[in-house]
N, C-alpha and C positions, 0 to 999 in steps of 0.2 A: 449401845448395849442391846443385844437382842439374841434370840435363839430360834424361835419358831418361824415357819414360813411366812407368817403375817408380817414379820419385820423386814423381809428382804426388799419389798418395794420401797419402804422408807429409806433403807440404806442406799439403794440404787439412786433414789431421787436426790440424795445429798451430795453425790459425787460430781454432777455436772455443773451446778450453779457456781459462778466465779466468786460469789460472796462467801462460800463455805470451803473449808479444807478439812476433810475427814482425817484426823490424826491417827486413829486406831479403831479397831472393832473389838468389842468384848463380847464373848459368847460362852456358853457353858461347855465343859469338857466333852470330848467324844464319848459316846455311850454305846454299850453293847446292844445290838439289835439283831432280829432275825433268829432263825433256828440255830445258826452257828454262833450266835452271840458275838459277832465280829464288831469291833469298834467302828462306829459311824460318826462322821462329823455332822454338826447341826446344819440346817439349811443356810443360816446366816454365815457360818464359817465358809461354806462353799461359795456363797456369793462374794464374800470379802476376798477370798483367794482369786476368784475370777477378776476382781477389780484391782488386784495387786496391792491390797491394803494389809498392814500388819494386824495380826490377830492375837488377842490375849484370851486365855481360857482358865481363869481361876476356878478352883473347886468351890470356893466360898467368896462372895463379894467383899466380906469383911476381913479377908486374909491380909495381915500386915505387909507381907511382901508385895502383894498385888496393889495395895493402896499406895505404897511407895512408888511402884512403877507407874501407876496412874497419875500421880502428882507430877511426875517428870514431864508429862505431856502438856501440863498447864492448860487444860481445856477451858475455853470461854463458856461453853454449854455442853452438857451431856444429854444426848437423845436416847431415850429408852423405849423399846417396843417389844413386847412379848419376850422379855428376858427370862423370867421364871424364878427370880429371887427378889426378896425385899432388899432395898439398898440401905446401908447404915448411914447415920448422920455424917460420918466422915466423907462419904461420897456426895450426899445431898448438898453439903455445904462447900464442896470443893470449887465448882465453877462459878465465876462471878454472875453469870446469867442463870444459874440454877440448872436443875435437871428437868427436862421436858419429856413427857410421856405421850405416846400414841396409843389410845385405847379404843377398841372396837365396840363402843356402845355410846348412847347419849346419857352420859353420867348426870346425876348419880345413880341412874338405873344400871343394873348389871355390872357392879364391881366384881372383880374376881377373874377366875381362869377361863370361863367358858361363856362369855357374853353372847356370842353369835348363836350358839345352840339354844341357850335359854330364851332368847328373844323369839325364836321360831317356836320353841316348845310351848311358850306361854301365849302364843297366838297374837303377838304384837303386829300392828299394821305397819310400823316403821321402826327403823333403828338408825344407826349412824356411827360417826367417829368423833372422838373428843381429843383435843390437844390440851394437856393440863400440866401444871407444875407438880412435880413429884413431892409428896410429903411422906412422913414416916408411916402413917396409917394407909392401908391398902386402898389405892385408887381414890383417895379422898382429897387430893390436892385441888387448888383453885383452877378454874377453867379458863383457858386462853382463847379457844375457838372450838366450834362444833359445826358439823354438817350432817344433815339427815338424808336418808334414802328410804323409799317404800320397800316393804317386804312383799314381793310378788308371789302369787300362788305357785308358780313354777320354781321358786327359789328353794334351794337346799342349803345346808351349812357350807357346802363346797362353793356354790355359786356366790353366796353372800360373802363368804370369806374373801374370795378373789376381788369382789367389788369394793369391799371395805378396805382391803389392803391398798388398792389404787387410790381410793378417796383419802385415806389417812396419809399416804405419801404426799399427795398434792397439797392437802391442807397443812401438813407439817412444813413444807417448803414455804408456802405463803405466810404462815405464821412466823417462822424464823426470820424471813426477809423483813416483815413488819417490825419484829423486835429489834433488828439491826438498825432500822431507820427511825424508830420512834420508841416511846415507852408504851408497851401494850398493856392495857388494864386487864387484870385477871379478876374473875368473880368467884366467890366461894360457892361450894356446892350446898344444896339444901339437904341436910342430914336426915330430915324427916321423910324424904322421898327416896332414900338410898335402899337399894336391893342388892342381894348377893348372888352371883352366878358361880356356884361351886364347880369344882372339877368334875368332868364326866367320867363315869366308870363303864366298863363293858356291860355290866348287868343293867344299866339304864336303858339299853336298847331293847330289852325284852318287852314284848307287847302283851298288855293285859286286855283281853278282848271284852272285858266288862266295862271298859271305859267308853266314852262317846266316840263315834266315828271320827269326828274332827280332831279330837285329841290324839287319836292313833295316827291319823294322817300327818299331823304336826310332828309326831315323834319320828315317823319315817323320814320326813324332810330334815328335821333337826339333827339326826344322827347318820346322815349320809355325807361323807363316806364312812366315818368312824363314830361309834363302834358298830354302826349298822343296826337297823331295827330288825328284830328276829323273833321267830316263834318256833314251836316244835310241831312236827308232822308225824303222826303215829304210823304212817304207811310203812310197810316192810316188817322185818323181823324185830326191829327196835326203833324207837322214835329218833328222828333225824331233825337237825336244825335247818330252818329255811330263813334266809336273809331277804328282806323285802327292800328293793331299790327304788321302786316307783309305784305310787298308788294314788287313788282319788277317792273322794267321798261320794257315795251314792245315796242321795237323800230319799229318793222315792224308789222303793223296791217292790213294785207291783207284782203280785203273784208269787212272791217269795218271802219267807220269814224263817227265823231260826233263833236259837239261843246263842249267846255270845261265844264266838270262836267256831261256829258251825259253818261249813261251806254250803252256800245256797245254790251257787252256780259255778261251773268251771268250763269255760269255752274260750275261743280265741279273743273275745272281747274283754276277758279278764276273769279273775277268780273272785267271786263275790262272797265276802265273809261277814256274818252277822256280828254286830257290836252291841254294847250295853244300851246305847240310845243314839238318836240323831242319824239313823240310817245305817248303812253298811260301808265297809271298806272294799273297794275294788282294786285288786292287785294287778299291776300291768307288767312288772318286771321283777324277777326273783332269782334266787340262787340257792341251790341245795348244797349242803356242806360237802366239800370235796369237788364241787363243780364250778362252773363259771356263771356269771349273770346272764339270764336269758329272758327275752320277751315271753309273755305267758303262752302264746301260741306254740312257740318252739319247746317250752318247758313241758307242756301237756302231751307233746308227741312221745316223749320218753318217760313221762311220769304221770300215770293215771291218778287223777284227783277227783273224787266223786262227791256229789251233793250228799249231805248227811255226815260226812267225815268232819272231825273236829280238830281244829288247830289249838295249840296251847303250849 
């Protein structure tokens, strides 16, 4: 059971081992997307069709007709990854081996919809994947296995997502094989250490230049590619939105100072913007609304940005 891109690697990893037989794939219904609002299948549905697997798409996981259909498969275990719905007790209690979930954090930290983004946003030095038994409470089930990975300075939500998807798929297969051959002990989560990673909104990407430079740098990394870290530029007849794709922290700004949001320098080495504290943010790649992402040297050829102008 899965919907988002993160689940595709786990699905693909379950097809090859002879110990497993994937009976069916459950994903959310096709949803309207794009300007034309054309119905689009989920990434998991596309992966399942490529693999020749039957696909079920209930609107609600607790729908009686779907539950009847699911029971007919008599699953030994149900694997869940980024499905997008809480499962009712009728599903949790159906398979003899229970429901096993792949979650992209080191639980109990970052339960919820956006663990990857919040780990970067909160300046964590590492994150990882957890394989757990599903429970009725969100991401609160007992832990079967975990694996950690450092969060590198060059990591964005996109690169970390890809790495954690691969890690989760590998750990899932290892864990399920161990469960087949032995009784794997699960350990309860420490509720006192639990944190919640709420769903990201588009407005979360807006940069508040009064924040420290490192916090803004983390926001750029956490929200690449979506929703993107953005600010407004007053250049032209009316303010326009600039999305920032790549940036770095400039701790020492010799010979330059400014108030939060003020452009201190703008040249091929980057656009240096003053922050609330902790130095400045140097922008290396950006995108003006209606345009495409450009390295700063190319951007400045067509868009003059001068010291003293203020972003906000």
